[in-house]
C-alpha positions in Angstrom: 11.0 39.1 -7.2 14.1 38.0 -5.4 10.8 36.9 -3.1 9.6 34.7 -5.9 12.8 32.9 -6.7 13.3 31.7 -3.5 10.0 30.5 -3.0 10.1 28.7 -6.4 13.4 27.2 -5.3 11.8 25.8 -2.2 9.4 24.0 -4.0 12.1 22.5 -6.4 14.2 21.7 -3.4 11.5 19.9 -1.1 10.4 17.7 -4.3 13.7 16.6 -5.0 14.9 15.7 -1.4 11.3 14.2 -1.1 11.1 12.2 -4.7 10.0 8.7 -3.7 10.2 9.2 -0.4 7.4 9.1 2.5 7.1 12.7 4.2 6.9 12.6 8.2 4.8 15.8 8.9 5.7 16.8 12.5 9.4 15.9 12.5 9.0 18.0 9.3 7.7 20.9 10.7 10.0 20.8 13.8 13.0 20.8 11.6 11.7 24.3 9.8 11.0 25.8 12.8 14.3 25.4 14.5 15.9 26.6 11.0 13.8 29.6 10.7 12.7 31.0 14.6 15.8 31.4 16.5 17.0 34.2 14.3 13.2 35.7 13.9 12.4 35.7 17.5 15.7 37.4 18.5 15.1 40.2 15.6 11.3 40.4 17.0 13.0 41.0 20.7 15.4 43.5 18.9 12.9 45.2 17.6 10.4 45.3 20.8 13.6 46.7 23.0 14.6 49.6 20.5 10.8 50.4 20.6 10.7 50.6 24.5 13.7 52.3 24.2 12.1 55.1 22.1 9.1 55.3 24.5 6.8 53.6 22.0 4.0 51.1 22.6 5.6 47.3 22.2 2.3 45.3 22.7 0.5 46.2 19.3 3.9 45.7 17.6 4.0 42.1 19.8 0.2 41.4 18.6 1.1 41.9 15.0 4.1 39.9 15.2 1.8 37.0 16.6 -0.5 37.2 13.9 2.4 36.5 11.7 1.2 32.7 12.2 -1.6 33.5 9.7 -1.3 37.1 8.2 2.0 38.8 6.4 2.2 41.2 9.7 6.2 40.2 11.0 8.5 42.7 10.7 11.8 42.7 8.3 10.3 41.1 5.7 9.1 38.2 7.8 5.7 38.1 6.0 7.7 35.5 3.6 8.3 33.1 6.5 4.7 33.0 7.1 3.9 32.7 3.5 6.5 29.7 3.5 4.7 28.0 6.4 1.3 28.2 5.1 3.2 26.2 1.8 5.0 23.5 4.6 1.2 22.8 6.0 0.1 22.1 1.6 3.4 20.4 1.1 1.9 16.6 2.0 -1.3 17.4 -0.3 0.9 18.8 -3.1 3.1 15.5 -2.8 -0.3 13.4 -2.7 -1.1 15.3 -6.0 2.2 14.6 -7.7 2.1 11.3 -6.9 -0.8 10.6 -8.6 -0.2 12.6 -11.3 2.3 15.2 -11.8 -0.2 16.9 -14.4 -2.3 17.3 -11.0 0.0 20.4 -9.8 -0.5 22.4 -13.2 -4.2 22.1 -12.6 -3.8 23.3 -9.0 -1.7 26.4 -10.4 -4.8 27.1 -13.0 -7.2 26.6 -10.4 -5.2 29.4 -8.4 -5.5 31.7 -11.2 -9.1 31.1 -11.4 -9.2 31.9 -7.5 -7.6 34.8 -8.1 -9.5 36.0 -11.1 -12.8 35.8 -8.8 -11.6 37.7 -6.0 -10.3 40.6 -8.1 -13.7 40.9 -10.0 -15.3 40.8 -6.8 -12.9 43.5 -5.1 -11.3 45.6 -8.1 -7.6 44.6 -6.9 -5.7 41.7 -6.3 -2.1 42.6 -5.7 -2.2 42.5 -1.7 -3.3 38.6 -1.9 -1.4 37.9 -4.9 1.8 39.8 -3.6 1.8 39.2 0.1 0.2 35.6 1.0 0.1 32.3 -0.1 -3.3 33.2 -2.5 -0.7 34.4 -4.8 2.4 32.6 -4.0 1.1 29.2 -4.0 2.3 29.5 -8.0 5.5 29.7 -7.3 6.1 26.8 -5.0 4.2 24.6 -6.9 5.8 25.7 -10.1 8.7 25.0 -8.7 7.8 21.3 -7.8 6.7 21.1 -11.3 10.1 22.0 -12.5 11.9 19.2 -10.5 9.0 16.5 -11.7 10.0 17.8 -15.6 13.4 18.5 -15.1 14.6 15.8 -17.7 12.7 17.2 -20.1 13.5 20.9 -19.3 17.4 20.5 -19.5 16.9 18.7 -23.3 15.4 22.0 -23.9 18.3 25.0 -23.3 16.4 27.4 -26.3 13.1 27.0 -24.1 15.0 28.3 -21.2 16.5 31.2 -22.8 13.3 32.4 -24.5 11.3 32.4 -21.0 14.2 34.3 -19.3 14.3 36.8 -22.3 10.5 37.1 -22.4 10.5 37.6 -18.3 13.1 40.4 -18.5 10.7 41.6 -21.3 8.0 41.7 -19.5 9.8 43.3 -16.2 10.8 45.9 -18.4 7.4 46.8 -19.2 6.3 46.4 -15.3 8.8 48.6 -14.4 8.1 51.3 -17.3 4.2 51.1 -16.5 4.8 51.7 -12.7 6.1 48.8 -10.9 4.7 47.8 -7.5 3.6 51.1 -6.5 2.3 53.0 -9.4 0.6 50.8 -11.6 -1.3 53.2 -11.3 -1.4 53.3 -7.7 -0.9 50.8 -4.5 -2.9 48.6 -4.3 -2.8 47.9 -7.8 -6.0 47.8 -10.1 -4.4 46.3 -13.1 -5.3 42.4 -13.8 -1.5 41.8 -14.4 -1.6 40.6 -10.5 -3.9 37.7 -11.7 -0.9 36.0 -13.2 2.2 37.7 -12.6 3.1 35.0 -9.7 2.4 32.4 -12.3 4.9 34.1 -14.9 7.6 34.7 -12.0 7.2 30.9 -10.8 7.2 29.2 -14.4 10.3 31.7 -15.3 12.4 30.8 -12.5 11.3 27.1 -12.5 12.4 26.7 -15.7 16.1 28.2 -14.9 16.4 26.4 -11.8 15.9 23.2 -13.5 18.2 23.9 -16.6 20.6 25.2 -13.7 20.3 22.1 -11.5 21.1 19.9 -14.8 24.4 21.5 -15.4 28.1 19.8 -14.4 29.2 22.6 -12.0 32.6 22.5 -10.1 31.6 22.5 -6.5 35.4 23.1 -5.5 35.8 26.1 -7.6 36.2 29.4 -5.7 33.2 31.1 -6.8 30.9 28.3 -6.1 32.3 28.2 -2.4 31.2 32.1 -2.3 28.0 31.3 -3.9 27.6 28.5 -0.9 28.7 30.7 1.8 25.8 33.3 0.4 23.3 30.6 0.4 24.4 29.5 3.9 23.8 33.0 4.9 20.7 34.0 2.7 18.2 33.7 5.7 20.4 36.0 7.7 20.9 38.5 5.1 17.1 38.6 3.8 16.3 39.7 7.8 18.7 41.7 8.6 19.1 43.7 5.4 16.0 45.7 6.1 17.8 47.5 8.7 20.1 49.1 6.3 18.7 48.7 3.0 16.8 52.2 2.9 19.6 53.7 5.0 22.5 53.1 3.6 22.2 54.2 -0.1 21.0 57.7 1.3 24.1 57.8 3.4 26.3 56.8 0.5 24.0 59.5 -2.0 24.3 62.2 0.6 28.1 61.8 2.0 30.0 59.5 -0.6 28.7 59.6 -4.0 25.9 60.4 -6.0 23.6 57.5 -7.0 21.5 59.0 -9.7 23.3 57.0 -12.2 21.9 53.4 -12.6 25.1 51.7 -13.3 26.9 53.5 -10.1 24.2 52.4 -7.9 24.4 49.1 -9.1 28.1 48.8 -8.5 27.3 50.0 -5.3 24.6 47.3 -4.8 26.8 44.7 -5.2 29.5 46.0 -3.0 27.1 46.6 -0.1 25.7 43.1 -0.9 29.2 41.2 -0.2 29.5 43.4 3.1 26.5 41.7 4.6 28.4 38.6 4.4 29.6 39.5 8.0 26.7 39.9 9.7 25.3 37.2 8.0 28.2 34.9 8.9 28.0 36.0 12.9 24.2 35.3 13.1 24.5 32.2 10.9 27.3 31.0 13.1 26.0 31.9 16.6 22.1 31.8 16.3 21.1 29.5 13.6 23.7 26.8 13.4 23.6 26.0 17.1 19.8 24.9 16.8 20.6 22.7 13.7 21.7 19.7 15.7 18.2 19.3 17.0 17.1 18.5 13.7 15.2 15.0 13.2 15.0 12.7 10.0 11.7 13.8 8.5 11.8 11.5 5.7 12.1 7.8 4.6 11.8 5.6 1.2 8.7 4.4 0.3 8.5 0.3 1.3 
């Protein structure tokens, strides 16, 4: 669900940044490439070197990485980068639709739900496409844009945001109780909830983001600066945490403290997440940031 938040936020931010402006597609794609590719390429290279050192076949891995332009085959959660890329390709169309009538984007979400319904009826499951690809994630990008377009209305209705957030948490409680990602009743799931789950996520996150964006927040406060640092390093943290996220809890459980208690496990999760600031800073400072000077203007005000 964290990926859904970032995708909804991406839709919101690009709608806000490009509001009333003309998008130049190629400079935009260039900027996104120099922001995302340096660390991703390094990660793929490190994975390949490790496989060579372990005497594993590396060509199948590199072939899967190359297919990441189209299919969700990139390592370390890189599948979400593939989905983001597909959103970037669709962004000019989405902006064009929104400029004619903002309700067009809601119609597009409805069309996406109908497409997933048809695919579910034809194949018996839609989880893979709904979770891993733009077929499901388009709802979150689009609803993020919708949230910005309706942000004034949303900011005046905090009770709606509270109600949607509570309903969303109740839904996730049910989802986890019923089996979650892997056991509803199996993986891939045959449950029809996956037809609309991306829509629920995009709607709930979009409402909250629009409300939060309207609040008067002191950007100079210490906690705002901490959150900003996590935001700066979020891409690094996202790609790098796959190296430790499955091993570290086992190590702590076996050698430091029993993690069978939910609240103890959550406390350790906060501590270990904060520790990810260190590698996040290093990779951002020395790998990602040097390329940011190559960015080009990609929008201009409409004449």
